[in-house]
C-alpha positions in Angstrom: 99.0 114.7 69.0 96.1 112.4 69.8 96.5 110.2 72.9 96.0 106.5 72.6 94.2 104.4 75.2 96.7 101.9 76.6 96.2 98.3 75.3 95.7 96.9 78.8 92.9 99.4 79.8 89.3 98.5 79.4 86.0 100.4 79.6 83.4 98.6 81.5 80.4 98.9 83.9 80.7 98.3 87.6 78.1 97.3 90.1 78.5 98.6 93.7 78.9 95.7 96.1 80.0 97.6 99.2 80.7 101.3 100.0 81.6 101.4 103.6 84.0 103.3 105.9 87.2 101.6 106.9 88.2 104.5 109.2 86.8 107.8 110.2 88.0 109.4 107.0 88.6 106.6 104.5 85.9 104.7 102.6 86.3 101.4 100.7 84.4 101.0 97.4 84.1 97.5 95.9 82.8 97.2 92.4 81.9 94.1 90.5 83.0 94.6 86.9 81.9 93.1 83.6 85.3 91.5 83.2 88.3 90.7 85.3 91.0 93.4 84.8 94.7 92.9 85.3 96.7 95.6 87.2 100.1 96.3 88.6 100.4 98.2 92.0 100.6 101.9 91.4 98.2 101.9 88.5 94.8 103.7 88.7 91.3 103.7 87.3 89.0 106.5 86.2 85.5 106.0 87.6 82.2 107.9 87.1 78.5 107.7 88.0 76.0 106.6 85.4 73.1 108.5 84.1 72.1 112.1 84.7 74.3 112.4 87.8 77.5 111.6 86.0 80.5 113.9 86.5 81.7 116.0 83.6 85.1 114.4 84.1 85.7 111.0 85.6 87.6 110.8 88.9 91.0 109.0 89.2 91.6 106.6 92.0 94.6 104.4 92.8 93.7 100.7 92.7 93.7 99.0 96.1 93.0 95.5 94.9 91.6 93.3 92.2 90.1 89.9 93.0 88.6 88.2 90.0 86.0 90.7 88.8 86.0 92.9 91.9 87.8 96.2 91.9 88.5 97.8 95.3 89.3 101.5 95.8 89.8 103.8 98.8 88.6 107.4 98.8 88.1 110.3 101.2 85.2 112.7 100.9 86.7 116.1 99.9 84.3 117.6 97.4 81.1 117.2 95.4 82.2 114.2 93.5 83.3 112.1 96.4 80.2 113.3 98.4 78.1 111.9 95.6 80.1 108.6 95.7 79.5 108.4 99.4 75.7 108.1 98.7 76.2 105.0 96.4 74.4 101.9 97.6 74.7 98.2 96.6 73.6 97.5 93.0 74.1 101.2 91.9 76.0 101.4 88.6 79.3 103.1 87.7 81.6 103.3 84.7 85.3 102.3 85.0 88.3 102.9 82.7 91.5 101.1 83.7 94.0 100.1 84.6 96.0 103.2 83.6 99.4 104.6 84.2 102.9 103.4 85.0 103.1 101.1 88.1 105.8 100.8 90.8 108.8 98.7 90.1 108.7 94.9 90.3 110.6 93.4 93.3 114.2 92.5 92.9 116.4 90.1 95.0 118.9 92.9 95.8 116.6 95.6 97.2 114.3 95.3 100.2 111.4 97.8 99.8 110.2 100.5 102.2 106.5 101.4 101.5 105.4 104.8 102.7 101.7 105.8 102.5 99.9 108.8 103.9 96.1 109.0 104.1 94.4 108.2 100.8 97.9 107.4 99.4 97.7 104.0 101.0 96.2 101.9 98.1 99.2 101.7 95.7 101.8 100.9 98.4 99.3 98.5 100.2 98.7 96.8 96.9 102.5 96.4 96.3 103.1 94.9 99.7 100.1 92.6 99.4 101.1 91.3 96.0 104.9 91.3 96.3 105.8 91.6 99.9 108.8 89.6 101.2 110.3 89.1 104.7 112.5 92.3 104.5 109.9 94.6 103.0 108.2 97.0 105.4 105.1 99.2 105.2 104.7 102.6 107.0 101.4 104.5 107.1 100.7 107.9 108.4 97.3 109.3 109.5 95.7 112.2 111.4 94.8 110.2 114.4 94.0 106.6 115.5 90.4 106.9 114.2 91.7 107.7 110.7 93.8 104.5 110.5 92.2 101.6 108.6 93.5 99.1 111.2 91.8 96.1 109.6 93.9 96.6 106.5 97.2 96.8 108.3 98.9 93.6 109.5 102.2 93.0 111.3 104.1 94.2 108.2 102.9 97.8 108.8 104.1 100.5 111.2 101.8 103.4 111.9 102.4 107.0 112.8 99.7 109.6 113.7 99.7 113.4 114.1 97.5 113.0 117.2 97.6 109.9 119.4 93.9 110.1 120.2 91.7 107.1 119.4 94.6 104.6 118.9 93.1 101.2 120.0 94.6 99.7 123.2 95.8 96.6 121.3 97.5 98.5 118.5 100.7 100.6 118.4 101.1 104.0 116.8 104.0 106.4 117.0 103.2 110.2 117.2 105.0 112.1 114.5 105.6 112.2 110.7 105.7 108.9 108.9 109.1 109.5 107.1 110.5 110.2 110.6 109.1 106.9 111.8 111.0 105.2 108.9 114.2 106.9 110.0 113.6 105.7 113.6 112.8 102.1 112.6 115.7 101.7 110.1 119.0 102.8 111.8 121.2 105.3 109.9 124.0 102.7 110.5 122.1 100.2 108.4 124.0 99.9 105.2 121.5 97.8 103.3 120.5 99.4 100.0 116.8 99.8 99.8 114.0 101.1 97.5 111.4 103.5 98.8 108.0 103.6 97.3 105.8 106.4 98.5 102.3 107.9 97.9 100.6 110.7 99.7 100.5 114.5 100.0 103.4 116.4 98.4 105.2 117.2 101.8 105.2 113.5 102.6 106.6 112.7 99.1 109.3 115.3 99.5 110.3 114.0 102.9 110.4 110.5 101.6 112.6 111.5 98.7 114.9 113.5 101.0 115.2 110.5 103.4 116.0 108.2 100.5 118.6 110.6 99.1 120.3 111.0 102.5 120.4 107.2 103.0 121.6 106.5 99.5 118.4 104.6 98.7 116.5 104.6 95.5 113.0 106.1 95.6 109.8 106.1 93.5 106.9 108.3 94.2 103.3 108.0 93.1 101.8 111.5 92.5 98.2 112.4 93.5 97.3 114.7 90.6 93.9 115.8 89.3 93.2 114.1 86.0 90.5 114.7 83.5 90.9 111.8 81.0 93.5 109.5 82.5 95.5 108.7 79.3 97.0 112.0 78.1 94.3 113.6 75.9 93.5 116.6 78.1 96.9 117.5 79.4 95.4 118.6 82.7 97.8 116.7 85.0 101.2 118.0 84.1 104.0 117.9 86.7 107.5 119.5 86.4 110.3 117.0 85.7 114.0 117.6 85.2 115.2 117.4 81.6 118.7 118.6 81.1 119.2 117.1 77.7 116.2 118.3 75.7 115.2 121.7 77.2 117.0 124.9 77.6 115.3 125.6 80.9 116.4 122.2 82.3 112.9 121.0 83.0 109.6 120.3 81.2 106.0 119.4 82.0 105.3 115.7 82.0 101.8 114.3 81.7 101.3 112.5 85.0 98.7 110.0 83.7 101.0 108.8 80.9 104.5 109.2 82.2 103.4 108.4 85.8 101.7 108.4 88.2 104.8 106.7 89.5 108.1 108.6 88.9 111.6 108.1 90.1 112.0 110.8 92.8 115.2 112.2 91.3 113.3 113.1 88.1 110.8 115.4 89.8 111.7 119.1 89.9 110.8 119.5 93.6 111.6 123.2 93.5 108.6 123.7 91.2 106.3 120.7 92.0 103.3 121.8 94.0 103.7 125.5 93.1 101.5 127.4 90.8 103.6 130.5 90.2 106.3 129.1 87.9 106.4 129.8 84.1 104.6 127.2 82.0 106.7 125.5 79.3 104.8 124.1 76.3 
């Protein structure tokens, strides 16, 4: 079956405005696009270099912000592609396809939201709080140490945890430990307020966030960080195992993350298989 590009997505060129570190490990890339895209927090864009240096496959990045025609992304240098991106300078050209994917849920009056982000998983939860945040919504961010925290992006709505307490500025507060544990400390187990968790980050963080939400009786959505080749379901390179008791004999199936996600309800993920590479593949 041929995949169809979502109606809201557009292909355009982007001119680099800034490409600067916001912490020891995170870099903010601002691109001026040909047109102003709409987006919902949790959606992503596929970006690529132009010319002979273009990647074979574009790279997916969660959208941090859109302001008029400026698209903002956060990335960490982890391989050849992001190393090449780090060398971009103002006025360099890129290609952009987006917005793509299913976003986080819209706010409701009944449910305060707990945003949990780890490392490069900050953009979708930051975007949600920036766009939709209300008095009872709280953000929690986890980093390696104080130098890895993009402090200028995090206002009083955010609580910070670090693996190592080094380099935390004297005028800022960070708790040493895992970010889901910080949520559990900040929101008492005696608190009976129903909540909705939205989380993005490494798989262990997502599992811990889902476990915390289940134990508290909260709803939970997770944004998955999967490698994607096309971004709209054509290549089938970003499948994740989801529970499907009604339509499969095995009780689970492979979902295409870029189409059915990247945001999923936590209870639909088959956590016993997700992140493993030794389970049987189901067509």
